[in-house]
N, C-alpha and C positions, 0 to 999 in steps of 0.2 A: 803774163797775158800779152802785154805789149812787147813787140819783138824788134830786133834790128832790121831796118829796111821799111818799117811801117811808116806810112804817111800820117802826118798829124796836122790838124787844123787848129790854129790858136786864135783866141778872141780875148781882147782886154776885158777884164772882169768888171771894172767900175767905169767904163767909158760909155758915153752916149754915141760914139761913132760905131758904124756898122762894119768896120774893116775886119777882114779875116786874113790870116797869114798861113801859108802852106809851107811845111817843112818836112824833113825826113829824119827818123831816128838813125843816127850813124853809129853810136856807141852807147853802152850803158855800164856804169860802174856803181854797184849798189843801188842807192836811191837817187843817183844823179843820172839824168838823161842828157846825152850829147846830141844836139841836132845841127844840121847845116843851117846856114843863115836863112831865116824865113823870108818868103816872098809875099808881098801884098797881092792878093788874088784879083783885086780890082785894077791896080796900076801896073802890075808886073815888076815893080821895083823892090829892091831889097829893103827890108824893114829893120831898123836898129832899135831894139827893145832895151830899155834901161834896166840896169841891175835893180832888183827889188820889185819889178813890175808884176802885179798879180794877174794871172791869166786863167782862162778855161782852155783845156786841151781836149780835142775829140779825135778818136782814132777808130779804125774799122778792123775787126779781126778777120781771119781767113774764112770763118763761117758766115761772115756778112753782118755780124752784130756790131753796133756802134756803142762806144763807151765814152764817158766824159769824166774828167777829174780836174781838180784845182791844182795849180802849179805856180811857181814863182821863178823869175829869172835870177839865177845865182851868179852869172857872170859870163865872160867870153874867154875862150882859149883857142890856141892854134896848135893842133897836133899835125895830122896829115893835111887837114884843111882847116880853115877858120870855122869855129863852132860856137854855139851858144849852149850854156849849161842850164838845164831846168831841174827843179826838184820833182820827185815822184813820191806821192803819199802812200804807195803800196796798193796791191790788188784789192784789199778790203775796202778801199775808199773809192773804187770805181763804181760809177752809176751807169747802168744800161739804159739807153734811150731809144726811142722810136724816131727815126729821121723823117718819116713820111707824114707824121702828124704831131701835134703839140702834146706834150706830156700833161696829163691831167692829175692834179694833186688834191687829195681829200684834206681840206683844211678850212677852218672857219675864220673869216675876216668880216669886219663890219662894212656894210654898204648902205648908202643913202640913195633911195630911188626917187627920181623926180620925173614928172610928165614933160613931154616936149611941147604939147599943145593944151595944157591945162585940163586934161581929161580925167585926172584923179588927183587926190591929195598926196603930197610927198609922204613917204614912210621909210622906216629903217628895216633892214633885213640882215641876214648873215649868209655867207656862202656855205654850200655843202661840198663843193669842189671848185677848182679854178684852173684854167690853163691860159696860154697866151692867145687862144682863139675865142674863149668865152668862159662862162661860169654857170653853176646851178645855184639858185638862191632859194632859201627856205623863207617863205612869205606867208603871212596870215591870209586866210581866204577872204574873198570879198574886197580886194584892193583895186579891182577894176582892170587888171592886166588881161590882155588877149594876145593869142599868137599873131605874129606879124606887126605888132605895135612897136613903135620906136620910143625908147625911154633914155633918160640920162642917169647914169649911176656913178656915184662918188665912192671909190674904193679906198680903204685904209689898209695899206700894205706894210706890215712890220718887216723891215729889212734887217739883216744881221748886224751890219756895221754902221748904218746911217739913220737909225731911228725909224720914223714912220714916213711913208710916202703917201700923199693924198692925190689921187689921180681921178679925173673925170673922163668917162667913156660914153660915147653915144652907142647904144645897144639896140638890138632887135630881139624881141621875145620870140623864141623858136617853138617851144611847147610848154604846156602846163600839165603837171601830173598831180592829181588830187591825192592828198595824204590823209592822215588821221589827226585828231586833236586840233582841228581847226587850222591846219597848215597845209600848204601845197608847195611842190617843188617847181620852180620856174627856170627853164633852161634859156639862157640868153647868149647871143653872139655879139662880140665886139665888132662894130661897124667901122672898118678901115682905121684902126688905131695908127698913130704916127709911128715912125720907126723907133723913136726914143721910147715911146710907151710900150711898144711890143718887146723891145729889148729888156725893159724893166720887168715886164711880166715873165719873160723867159728866165731872167735872173732870179726873180722871186721864187718861181717854181723849182729852179735848180737848188736854191738855198734851202727850201723846204725839204726837198729830196735828201740833200746832204745831212740836214739835221735829223731826219727820220732814220737814215742809215746809221748815224752815229749812236742813236738810241737803240739800235737793233730792231727797228720796226721794218716791216716789208715795204718796199717802194716799187 
């Protein structure tokens, strides 16, 4: 699916930095991808990625679809031009993404909900889905939430290689949908999360997608 000449955007998988690196696929040998030296999109300078660095790679097909995959820097070589060698996990490991909106993942994580101005008693909930822009919470009815209300939410995010991340987000209640069995679904929007928190959420959703794909589940 990825072809010679395709542009690739690289991001460091476990970094809190927001740097992105643009490169082009120059050659492919089996599951080794040979790219020209990546350029930092912010500074315009050549980036020197160390061997063994885990990355996320994003590319666009001729049909306009975007795909992401995990890769690792395998080394540097000089053939016709100096190049960096990346691993390629195969087409079966590609994940299609929507570039114009955050990917929403159906997953349950624990959340502690607290009032900003003491308008209700703190309580716990679980997510029905989550994205880097917000989440849907399954909440017992009668907890005092209303659309437009600001709340603080502590999320417990299970990361693949780093245990649990505990992050607090200031949130806005967007809508409340009444359910059955004394529960309701509360849609919340993250109110201006920091760059590091947003990258963590994007990485969490990506890891959840990858885990679902490995289990053969639809993503």
